N, C-alpha and C positions, 0 to 999 in steps of 0.2 A: 755138568757143573754145579757146585754147591749153591744152595738158595741163599741169598743175602740174608743176614740177621735182621728182623725187624723187631724192634723192642717197644713194648708199651709199658709205661711206669704208672703205676697207681698208689695215689695216697688220698687220705681223707680231706687234706687241706693244701693248698699251695704255699700259702704263708703259715707261720707259726714258730715252733721251736727247733731243737736239734734234729728232730727226724725229718722236718720239712726242709731243713737246710741241706741234710744230705740228699733227699729226694731232688730238690732243684739243682745241686751240685751234679748229681748223677746225670741228670738230662742235659745240663750245659756241657759237661765233658763229652757225653756220647755225641750231641749235636755238633761240637766242633770238631770231633775226630772223624765225621763224616758218616756215622751210623745212622740208619733209617729208625727214627725214634719219635714216638708221641708220649703225651701224657693224658691221664685221666684223673681229675680230682672232684670231690663231692662238691665243695666251696672254695673260693679263694682264700678266705680267712675262717678261724675257728667260730663255729656256732653250735649249738645244742641242736640235736634232732627234735622234731616238733612233737614226737610222741614215742611212748615206750615201744610200740609196734614198729615204728619206722627205726628205732635203734637196734632192734632184733633182726628185722627184715624190711628193706626199704625197696619196694617193687619199682619205684621211679628210677632208682639207681640201677637195678637190674635191666630195665628197659634202655636207659641211655648207655649203659656199658655194652649191652648186647650189639647195639647198633655200631658204636666204635669199633668193637671187635670184628664185626662183619665186614666193615668198610675199610679198615686199616690192615686187617689180616696179620697181626704179629705172630712171628715164630716163637718170640719168647716174651712172657707176661711177667713183669718184676713187681711185687707187691711190696709197699713199706708198710703204712698204716691203713687200715680199713674198719677198726671196730668203734672209732670215736663218732664216726657219722656215715660212712658207706654202708655199713653193716655186713651182713652174711651174704647179702644178695649179689656180691662182687663174686664170691665163690660159685652161686648158682649159674651165673652167665658165663663165668669161664669153664666150669665144667660142661655146659652144653656146647660151647665153642670147641674145646679140647676133644669132645667125641668126634667131631667131624675134621678137624684140622690138628696137624701134628705139631702143636705148641706145648711148650714147656713153661714151667711156673717156678720162679725165684721167689724168695720171701726174705728181706732183710728183717731181722728180730732187733727192733729198737728198745725193746723191753721184754716181759716174761709172759706177754697175754696168751700165747699160744699154749701155756702149760697151766696158766693160773687166772682166774677172773680178775684178780688184782694184778694190774700190769706191773706194779712194784713188788709184788709178793710180800703185802704187809697188811696188818689188820689193826683195828683200833679198839682199845680196852680202856674204858674210862678216861677217854682223851688222850691216851698214851698210844704211840706207833709201835706195835710190835711186829717184828719179822717172821714170816712163815719160814720154818727151817726148811733148807734145801732138800733135804731128805724126806720131809713130810709135805711136800707140795701136792696133796691128794685131797679130793672132796671130804673124806673121812676127818680131816684135820680143820679145813676152813668152812665147812659147810654151815655151820651155826655161829660164825664170826662176822662181826661188822667189817666190811671189805672197803667202805667209803665214809670218810669222815663227815659227809653231809648227811648221813642218816640212814635209816633201814630200808626204804624205798629205793635209793640209789645202789646199795649194796645188793639188794634183791635183783634190781635189773642187771647188774654185772653178773651176777650167777646164773640168770636165766639165759642171757645172750651166750655166755661161755658153754652152758650145757647144750643149747641148740647147736653152736658151732662145734663142739667136740663129739657129742654123741649122736645127733640127729644128721646134721650135714657132713660130718666128719672132714671138716677141711684139711686136716692134716694128711688125708690121702690124696688130696689134690696138688700139694706141694713136692716139687721134684728135689731141691736143695734149699737149705736155710743158710743165709748168710749171717754170721755173728760178728760183732765188731769187737768181742773180747773172749778170751779163753775162759773167763768166768761163766759167763752166760752159756758159752757152749757146753761146759762141764755140767751146769745146773739142767740143761735140756736133756742132756744124754742120761743123767740120773733118773728122770721122769719120763722120757721117751726115747727108747732105745733105737727106733728105728729111723729117726731123722737124719739124713745126711747133712752134717753141718760143716761149713768151712768158715775160719776166721779171716775176716778182711777189715783191718782198721779203717774206721770212718776217715775221710780226708779232711785236713785242716790248712787253711792257706795262711801261713805264718809270714806277716810282714812286719818283722821286728827290726828296730835299728841295731846296727853292727855293735855300736857302742853302748849297749844296754846296761851292762853292769857299772858304768861309770854314773848312771842315775841311782844307784843303790847306796843307801848309807849302810855302813856296818851294823849288824844286828847287835853288835856290843854296845853301840851309841844308841840306837833307837829301833823300835820294832814297830813297823807299819803293816797291820794285819788287814787284809781285804777280804771280804765276802761278797761275791756275785751270784745272784740266783733269786728264785722265787722264794718269797717269805711265806712257806708253809710248814705244816708241822714236821712232815718227813725230812725236811732239809735240816732238821738238828740244831738250829741256831740258838733255839730256847735253851737247851740242856748246856751248850758251850758257854752262853753267857752267865747262866746260874752258877756254873761251876767257877767261872772266871770271878764273878762277884765275890766268891768265898776264898779265893786264892791269896796267896802270899804277895801276889804282883798287881794287885787290883789298884786301878788308877795310878799306876806308875806315870810320871810325867814324860817319861821317854817311850811309853807305848800309846799306840792309836789304833783304833778299830773302825774301820770305814765299812758300812753296810750298802750294798747296791742291789736294789730290787723292790718290788711291790708284792702284795698277795695278803691272804686272808689272815695271815699271822702277824701282820704288822703292829696292830694296836696292842695285842698282847706282848710282843717284844718291846714296844716303847714303854708299857707300863712296868716291866721288869726292869729295864733300864733305869727307868725313873725311881722305883721303889729301892733298887740296890745302890742308887746314886753312882752310876758308872758315867763319870764326868767325861771320858775319853772314848765313848762309843758314839758314833754320828750314823745317822740315816739320811741317804740322799737320794732315794727312789730310783727309778729305772734309769740306767744309762746305757749308750751304745756309741758306736763310731769313734771319733777322736777323743771325746771325754772318757770313754771307757779306756781307751789307751793311756791317757795321761794317769789315770788311777793305777793301771798295771805297771806303769813305768815307775812311778812314785812309792808304789808298796815294795816290802821286801819279804813278805809272807802272804801266801793264798790259803785261804780257810776254806775247807769242805767238811762240814760236821755232820753230815747226811745221816740219818738212822735207818735208811732203806739201803736195799742192795743196788746202789747205782751201778748201771751196766757199764758204760765206757766212757766217763765224763772227759770230753775233749778240754774242758777248761783247765784239768790239770796239766796238759800239755801246752797249753796257750800259757797258763801262769808261768811254767817253767821255762818257756821260751823268752819270757821276759825278766828271767833270773830269779823269780820268786820262789823261796821255799815252801813246799808244800806241806800244809798241816791238815791231815784228814783222818778219818775213822778207818780203821783196819778192818774193812766190810766190803764184800763185793768187789765190783770193778775197781773201786777207789785203790785198793791194795795193789792190784795189778797196773794200773796206769801210773801211781805213784811210784813204783818199782822200775818204771823205765825212765826214770830222773835221778839225778844223783844227790839233791838235798832235799829229804823229806822226813817228816815224823808222822808215824801211824799211831792212832791211839784207839785202844779197847774202851776206857772208861775216864770221862774227863773228871770226874769227882775225885777218883784215885790219882790220876797221873798230872793234873793240872800244873802243879808246882814245877814237877820235873820237866814238863813240857817248855815252860817259860825258860827254864834253865839252859835245855838244850838248844833252843832257837838262838840264844845268844852266842852261840858257838858254831853255827853253821855258815859256810860261805853261799854266795849265790848260786842258783840252780842252774842245772843245764839238762839237755835231752840227749840220752844216749845214741839214740837212732832216729832223727828226724825223718828220714826218708819214707819209713813205714807208714807215715801219715801224709805223704805227698799226694796230691791229685794224680800225677802220674802212675804211681804205684797202684793207687785205688783203681784206677781205669783199667790198666793192665790186668790185674785180678778179676775184675767184672767181666771183662770180654773173654777171659780165658774160661770163666764158668759158662758164660753164653755159647761159647764155641764147642764145648765138649758135652753139653747137654744132649 
């Protein structure tokens, strides 16, 4: 008789951003399906490690995880994130456990950390976000570059942890299969580490959208209601978009409105730009979720993603399209891939060059639709994850 699958899910935190949402959804789906499943987290919510040593290797985490592994006896260990808090210690505990037990390790890559100490494959040069070229994601390129906007010590800490992970602990040898939410991330990994077995499985999203959603949409010929949702940080590229908009032929048109939802370290700088450029139709609303966020999605007709980094697989594109919103995004990373799964989108290389044409094109696009919603369903996600578990 085949041994039943016993799954241990591992993540830095239980609550947080998109990765934590996928982690919790995976646990809920497996539990509902009747799979024997438990989870292990460093903390419930996001906090910083207490020291550089704990950031690199947290012995307490190793002890706790070793005890869970021995008591639960998983046949599959499914890791999501580890490097924010749990540290390399998770792989030390897993390696010891797998020497004695025939367990397999699955790793869902929510970013690029397995191949680069900058999880977004970016560096900072004189306050400007730069992308590490996909073909040059090697230490020879980024070793002397600033990989964290907070400064040298944070950049150095990331590099030290990554070097220990890759060349001392060699965590890549402990992973049996990598799950990638996008073809772009898969191709990026394969250009840098040819030996990783990588399978693309779209992250699930529960789309609870009113059937008459298009009835809420004003024609873009009459008005443009542009919505940005996300953290206000440099890599999100909102500053570059607003600066170009401020110099465009369409600045402060009475038929255009730009709503910004989110908080972050870039907020004061963005507000200063809006004030200095006298952008009277740009509004900041802070963080929103739940029904309030849904109202914004219903009443907008354009969803803006101006990120300057390689977004992996932004589900906000799919959610925005489900609400009929035209996608206005950079032609970069997973944003291109996800936008091309919808019917109405504009992808931009350079705001300064293209901003006037962008607004002309927006005024002639119909409400958006998703070509194949099923690939993002929880049922399809669960089926694909269980298939990986069963064939390992």
